N, C-alpha and C positions, 0 to 999 in steps of 0.2 A: 032392287035396293041401290045398285050403282046409278041407275037413271035418276032415282030420287035425290042422290047426293049431288049429281051434276045440276039438277034443277035448283036445289038449295044454293049451291055455289053461284050459279048464274043470277039467281034472284037477289042474293046479298050484294053481288057486284053491281047489278043494275040499279038497285036502290041507292047504294052509296055513290055510284057514278052520277045518277040523276041529281042527287042532292048537291054534289060537288059542282056539276055543270051549272045548276041553277044558282048556286052561290057565287061562283067565280066567273060567270059569263061576262061580267063587266071589267074583269082584269085586262087592262089594255096591252100588257106585254108580260112575258114570263121571264123568270130568272135565267132561263137558258140563254138569253141574249148576251149575258155577260160572259158565259163560257165560250160561246161561238165567236164573239168579238175578240176576246183575249187570245184565243187559239189562232185567229187570223193575223193578229198583230205579231204573235210569236213566230209564225211561219215567215212573215215578211221581215223579221229581224228588228221589229219595232218594240217599243215599251208597252207591255200588256198591263202595266199598272198606271198608265197615263190617263188622267181624267179627260183631257182634251181629245186624245186619239180615240178613246172608247166612246166618247160622246159623238164624234164624227161618224163612227161606224154604226152606232145604234140609232142615230137620228132618223134615217130613212125608214127604219123598221118600227119606230116607236110612235105612240099616239100622245106621249107626254113630252112636250117641248121643255128643254132645259135640264131635264133630269138625266142621270146616268147611273147605271148599275155596274158596280165594280167587283171583280174577283178579289177577295181579301184573304184568300188562302195563301200559305207560304209557297215560294217558287217551285218546290219539288212537285207540287200538285199539277203544275202547268204541263208537265210531261204527259200526264194521262189525258189531258184535254187536246193534245196536239193533233190527233186525227180529225178533229172538227175543223181545223184550219184548212183542210183540203176539200171540204164540202162547201161549195160556193152557194148552193141553194139553201137558204135558211129554213124554208118549210120542210125540205127533205131531211135536213140535219135534225130538225126538231122531231120529226116522226121517228127517225132512227133512235134518237135519245129516249123517246117515250118507250119504245119497244125494249131498249136495253135496260131502262129503269125497271119496267114491269118484270122482265125476265130475271133481273138480279134479285128483285123482291121475292119472287116465287122460289128461286133457288135458295135464298137465305132462310125463308120460312120453312122449307122442307128440311134443311139442315138443323134448324132450331127444334123442329118437331121431333126429329130423330134424337138429338142430343138430350132432350128432356124426357125421353122415354115414351113418347107418343107412339101408338100403334100405326104401322104404315097405312093400314086401311082407314085410319082416322085423319089422314092428312087434310082431307076436305074440310074438317073442322077448323084446323089451323088457318086455312085459306079464307074461310068464311069469317073467322075471328078478325083476321087482318083487314078484310073488306069492310068491317064495321068499326075500324079504328081510324078516327078522323085524320091524324097526321099522314097516314098512307095516301089518302086522296088529296089532301092539301099539297103534299110533296109532288105527286104526279101532275096536279093541276098547274103548279107554277114551275115544274121542270127543274126541281132542285137536285142536289148531289147526294141527298140523304141515303138512298139505297146502297151506295158504295161505302158509306160509313158503317151501315148495318152489316154489310158483307165483311168488312174488316173486323168487326167485333165477333161476328159468328165464326169467321175463319180462325181467329185467335182461340176461341173456345174449342173449336173442333180440333185443331192441331195440338193444342195444349193437352186436351184430354186423350189424344192418341200418342202422346209422348214425342212430339216433334217441335221442340222449343224454337229452333231457328225459323221454321215456317210460321209458327205462331206469332213471333215477333214481326216477320215480314207482312203478315196479314194485318196486324194491328197498326202497322205504319200507314195504312189507308186512312185511319182516323185523323191523321195530321192535317187533313184537308180542313177540319174544324176542331183543332185540339182543345179549344175551350169547353166544348160540350162534354168531353170525356177526361177532363183534367184530373178528377179523382181516380179514374182507372189507371192513368199513367203514374200517379203518385203511389197508389197501392201496389202497382207492378214494381216500382223502385223499392218499396219497403219489403215486398215479397222476395225480390232478388237478393237483397241484403240479408234477410233472415235465412234464406235457403242457400246462400252463397252460389247463386245460379245467375249467370250473366248471359246465357245463350239466347234468351228471349229478347233482352235489350240489344244484344249484338245483332240478331236477325233484323230487328227494327232499324237499327242504326245503318246497317249495310244497305237495306232497301231504300231508306231515305236518301242516303248518300248517292246511290246510283241514279235515282230519279232526279236529284238536284244537279248532278253533273250533266245529265242529259239536257236539262233546262239551260244550264250555263253555256253549253256548247252553242245553243241557238241565240241566247241572250246573256252575254257575259256580265252585264250590269244588273241582272234580275234581282239580286239580293239588295243592293242599294236602292233600286227602284221600289221594291216592296217596303223597305224601311221608311222611305219617303212618304209612301201612301199611308202607312200606319201612323206616322207622326203628324199627318195632316188632320184637318177638321172633318174629314169625310165620315169617319166612324161615329162622331158625336152627333151627327144628324139623325141617327136612328136610336129610338128608345125601345130596345128589344129586351126580352126576357124579364126575369124578376127585377134585375137592376134597372131596366128601362121603366118598369112599372113604378119603382120608387122615384125615378127622375120625373115621371109624369105627375106624380103627387106633390113633390117638394121642389121641383124646378129643373128644367132640362139642363141648366148651366151647372148644376151640381154633379160634375162628372164622376166624382169618387163614389157616388151611390151606385154607378153601373157595376162596380166590383164588390159592393158591400155584401151581397148574398153568398159570396165565396167564403166568407169567414165562418158562418154556421156550417157550410159544407165541409170545411177543413176540420171543424170540431167534430162533426158527425163521423168523418173518416177516422179520426184519432180514437173515438169511442168504439167504433165498429171494429177497427183493427185490434184494439186491446182485448175485446171480447172474444175474438176468433183466433185463438192460437193456432188451430189447424185450419189453414186457408185452402178452400176448394173453390176454384174459379167458377165452376158451373153453379155452385150454390150461392156464392157471394156476389157475382156479377149483377143479377137483376136489381137488387136493392142499391148497390153501390152506383150503378149506372143511372138509376132513377134520381138519386140524390144529386149526382153530378149534373145531370141535365137541368134539374129544378133550380140549382144554385149557380149555374154557369153565368158568366158575365154577359154573354150575348146569346141569343137564340130566338127562333120563331117556331110556330106550331109545326111547320113542315120538317124541322130538324128532329122532331120527336118521333120520327119513324124509327129511330134507333131503339125506342122503348118497346119495340116488338119483342125484344129479348125477354123482359119480364112478362109482357102480355101473353106470348106463346107459352112461356113456362107455366103461367097461371092457367092457361087453357088446357094444357095436358093434364093438369090435376082436376080442374073443375068439371070437365066434361066426362071424366071417368066416374063421377059420383052423381047420382040423380038429384040429391038434395042441394048440391051446389051449382048444378047446371043452369037452372032457371035464374039464380042470383047472378051468375056470370053474364048471361045474356042481357038481363036488365041493366047491369052495370055498364056493359059495352054500349048499349043503345043510349043510356042516360049520359055517359061520358061524351059520346059523339054529339048529342044534342046540346049539352051545356057548353062544350068547347066551341061548337059552331056559333051558338048564340053569343058567347063572349067575344069571339073574333069579330062578328058583325056589329056588336053593340059597343064594345070597348077597345077593340084592336087586337093585334097579334100578341102583344106582350101579355095582356090579361089571359088570352086564350092559351098561350103556352103554359103559364103558371097553373091555370085550372086543370089542364090535361095532365101535366106531370104530377100535380097534387092528387088527382083522382087515382092515378096508377100507384103512387106511394101509399095512399090510404088503403087500397085493395091489398097491397103487399102486406101491410101491417095486420089487416084483418085476417088474411090467410095465415100469417105466422102465428097469430093467437089461436086460430081455429085448428091448426094442424095437431098440436098435442092432444086436444080433445078428440079429434077424429081418430088418432092413433090409439088412444085409450079405449075408445068405443070398439075399434076393430079387434084389439087384443081381448077385450071382454067377450066379444061375440065368438072368437076362436075358442076361448076357454069354455064358454057355454056349450058350444057344439061338441067339444071334446068330452064334456061330462055326459 
C-alpha cells in the first residue's frame, strides 16, 4: 500500500511538472532575479529599490532588453532576502531557492493537513492535491515568494490554535511581503482583537516587523524613503494584475482607480461575514476569508494563489474522507488546473488569477451548502443503526 501511495505521489508530481515545464519553457527569466539582485544591492549598501541599479544587475542575466523586475515588498522583507546577497552564482542561488520553496511548501502542507484533521497516513493525499493545484507549479516555475506567505498563514493558524498568540502574530508578519493579498485577514484580525480585547497577536506581529525593519535600516538607512519613491513612481501601473487589472484591460489601462475597485465588494463581504459569525474560529473562518481576500486584492498573479492551499487542503481533508465526494474533488482539481492554465495562456495572468480564485470560492460555497445535508444523512444513519 505504501509503495502504491509513493507511485501516485510521483505520478501526480510528474504530470504537473511536465505540464508546467511545457507551458513555461519560453519564460526568459524568473522572478527570482529581482530577489537576487535586490539582496546584492543591499549587501553593497546601495538602493535595492532603484530601477537603474536593478536593471544594471539584471541585464547580463536577462533575455529581455530594457525591462526590469523590482521587489515591491516593504523594506522589512529585504532582511529575509539578505542571504542571497552572499551567493554570487545566480544559478546556484536559484537552485537553493527552488529547494527551499519546495521544502517550505511540503512543510506547510503537512501542518495544514494536521490542522484540519487529516489522518497522518493520508498526508500523501494532501501532497497529491497540491501537485494538481496550478498556482503551486506556477509559483515554483517563476521562483516566487508565495511559499513563505503560505507558511506565515499556516504558522498563524497553528500557533493561534495552540494558544500562542505572540508566535501567531510573528508568523503572520511573513505575509507583509505582499500584504495586499491578505488585506481582509489583517482587517479581520483587527476586528477580532478589538472584540476579544486581545492585542497579543498584533503585538507579536508588530515586534517581528519592527525587528526585521531595523535590520534592513542598519544596512540601508534610506530604505523607507527609497521604497516610497518606488511606490509613487509609474512602475506599478505598468502591470494590469488581478481582478483590478482585468477591469483596466477592459476599460482602459489609464483608469488606475479600477485597480482597487474589487476591494470594495471585498470589504462588503468581510462586513457581512463578520456580522454573521459572532463566534470567530480562525481555522473555520480563514479558508473563505482568505479566498475572498485574494480574489478582490488590488494586485496579484496566479503564482500568488499558492496561499489558497489553505482552503484547498481543508477541502481535501473532507472530500477524500467520503467516497461520494472524492471523485468530484478530483474532477474539480483537474478541471481547475486545466481552465486556469488555458486562461493564463489565452488571456494572461490577470484572467487566470480571477478564474482560479473563483473556482476555489465556488467549491467552498458548494461544500458549505452540502455540509448540512451530509450531517443530516449521517445522523439519520446513526439513528437507523441504533434502532
